[in-house]
C-alpha positions in Angstrom: 106.6 96.8 99.9 105.8 96.1 96.3 102.2 97.1 96.6 102.8 100.5 98.0 103.9 103.7 96.3 106.3 105.4 98.7 107.0 109.1 98.1 110.4 110.8 98.6 110.5 112.9 101.7 110.5 116.2 99.9 107.3 115.3 98.0 105.6 114.2 101.2 106.5 117.5 102.9 105.4 119.5 99.9 102.0 117.8 99.6 101.4 117.8 103.3 102.0 121.5 103.2 98.7 121.9 101.6 96.2 122.7 104.3 93.6 120.0 103.7 94.0 117.5 106.6 93.2 114.2 105.1 92.9 110.7 106.6 93.5 107.5 104.8 90.4 105.8 103.5 89.5 102.8 101.3 88.1 103.4 97.8 88.2 102.0 94.3 90.0 103.6 91.3 88.1 102.9 88.0 90.0 102.8 84.8 88.2 103.3 81.5 90.2 102.2 78.4 88.6 103.2 75.1 89.6 102.0 71.7 88.0 102.9 68.3 88.5 101.3 64.9 88.0 104.4 62.7 88.3 108.1 62.8 90.4 110.5 64.7 90.9 108.1 67.6 91.7 105.1 65.4 94.3 102.6 66.9 94.7 104.8 70.0 93.8 103.7 73.5 92.4 106.6 75.6 92.6 106.0 79.4 90.5 107.8 82.0 90.5 107.5 85.8 87.7 107.9 88.3 87.2 107.2 92.0 84.3 105.2 93.4 83.6 105.2 97.1 81.2 102.7 98.8 79.1 103.3 101.9 76.5 101.1 103.6 73.0 102.3 104.4 72.6 103.2 108.1 70.0 100.6 108.9 71.2 97.7 106.7 74.3 96.0 105.4 73.5 96.9 101.8 75.7 99.4 100.0 74.4 102.6 98.6 74.9 103.5 95.0 78.6 104.3 94.6 79.7 107.9 94.7 81.9 108.3 91.5 84.0 111.3 90.7 87.1 112.2 88.5 90.7 111.5 89.5 93.5 113.3 87.7 96.7 111.1 87.4 98.5 113.2 84.8 100.2 116.6 85.5 98.7 118.5 82.5 97.3 121.1 84.9 99.0 124.0 86.6 100.5 123.4 90.0 98.3 126.2 91.5 95.2 124.1 90.6 96.6 121.1 92.5 97.3 123.4 95.5 93.8 124.9 95.3 92.2 121.6 95.4 94.3 120.4 98.3 93.3 123.6 100.1 89.6 122.6 99.5 89.1 125.5 97.0 87.5 125.4 93.5 90.1 124.1 91.0 90.3 124.8 87.2 92.6 122.1 85.9 91.9 122.8 82.2 92.5 126.5 82.4 96.0 127.6 81.3 97.0 131.2 81.2 100.3 133.2 80.8 100.4 133.1 84.7 100.0 129.3 85.0 102.8 127.8 87.0 104.2 124.2 87.0 106.0 124.3 90.3 105.0 120.8 91.4 106.5 119.1 94.3 109.8 117.4 93.4 109.3 114.0 91.6 105.6 114.6 91.3 105.5 113.3 87.7 107.3 110.1 88.8 104.9 109.8 91.7 102.0 109.9 89.3 103.6 107.5 86.9 104.4 105.0 89.6 100.8 105.2 90.9 99.4 104.6 87.4 101.6 101.5 87.1 100.5 100.3 90.5 96.8 100.7 89.5 97.3 98.9 86.2 99.2 96.0 87.7 96.5 95.3 90.3 93.3 96.1 88.5 90.4 93.8 87.9 88.2 93.8 84.8 84.6 94.4 85.7 82.9 95.3 82.3 83.4 95.4 78.6 81.2 97.7 76.6 81.0 97.4 72.8 79.3 100.2 70.8 78.5 100.4 67.1 77.6 103.3 64.9 76.8 103.8 61.2 79.5 103.2 58.5 81.2 100.5 60.6 82.4 102.7 63.4 83.0 100.7 66.6 84.2 101.4 70.1 85.3 99.1 72.8 85.4 100.3 76.4 87.0 98.2 79.1 86.3 99.0 82.7 88.7 98.0 85.4 88.6 98.4 89.2 91.6 98.7 91.6 90.9 98.8 95.4 93.3 100.9 97.3 93.9 102.6 100.6 95.2 106.2 100.4 94.4 109.9 100.5 92.8 112.2 98.0 92.6 116.0 97.7 88.9 116.5 96.8 87.4 119.8 95.6 84.8 121.4 93.3 85.5 121.6 89.5 85.2 125.2 88.3 85.6 124.9 84.6 83.4 124.1 81.6 85.4 121.5 79.6 84.9 117.7 79.8 83.2 118.0 83.1 80.3 120.1 84.5 80.9 123.1 86.8 80.4 122.0 90.3 81.4 118.4 89.8 83.7 116.8 92.3 87.2 116.1 91.2 90.3 114.7 93.0 94.1 114.4 93.0 96.1 111.7 94.7 98.1 112.5 97.8 100.6 110.5 99.8 101.1 106.8 99.9 98.9 104.2 98.2 98.4 100.6 99.2 96.6 97.9 97.2 93.7 96.2 99.0 93.7 92.6 97.9 90.4 91.4 99.3 88.2 94.5 99.0 86.2 93.7 95.9 83.9 91.0 97.4 80.5 89.8 96.3 78.8 92.0 98.8 80.1 95.0 96.9 78.3 93.8 93.8 76.6 97.2 93.4 79.9 98.4 92.0 81.2 95.2 90.4 78.0 94.7 88.4 77.2 98.3 87.8 76.3 99.1 84.1 78.7 101.8 82.8 77.4 101.7 79.2 75.8 105.2 79.5 78.5 106.6 81.8 80.3 109.7 80.4 83.9 108.7 81.4 85.8 111.2 79.1 87.1 113.6 81.8 90.3 114.5 80.0 91.7 114.6 76.4 94.7 112.5 77.1 95.5 109.2 75.4 98.3 107.9 77.5 
């Protein structure tokens, strides 16, 4: 199926070996693309990924404010940090030491690359933010939403770079399927959310 990322059996076995028993759920992957006209980041597009989950109030059909947390779709971290998160333990993805290992499940980089392509191919633009500073500095941030069904390893962030200690972070796991009709008008609390003050820079990658 063209809208599904299918893992090789070895990868599925390796990821499922992590003890967190997860069930498939529906959520939205938010992509933030940032472009600046001057300075260190000139002519470079920085891309950041987040997860948004939607839930209705108990006594009404209105949706609560979306729960938004980081999603890591690049393997810049040590494999032990992925494993820790999938075990439900605190993870330190930005902490690299002489003991850091990169023993990821086989084809893990390809899995992440395919997932990024799937997200980009099926995303929907929901907001464009334009910022101006002194001396002609400008930044354009485009926010996209991609509705999916899949699994996430979720855990607590334990570091002190880019995010705040105690924040929730996540790593993808297993198969992902695009939800074609998920972003309806009734989910306007996400579609029309103002991200102009949202601190989306959760990594230092510009891929």
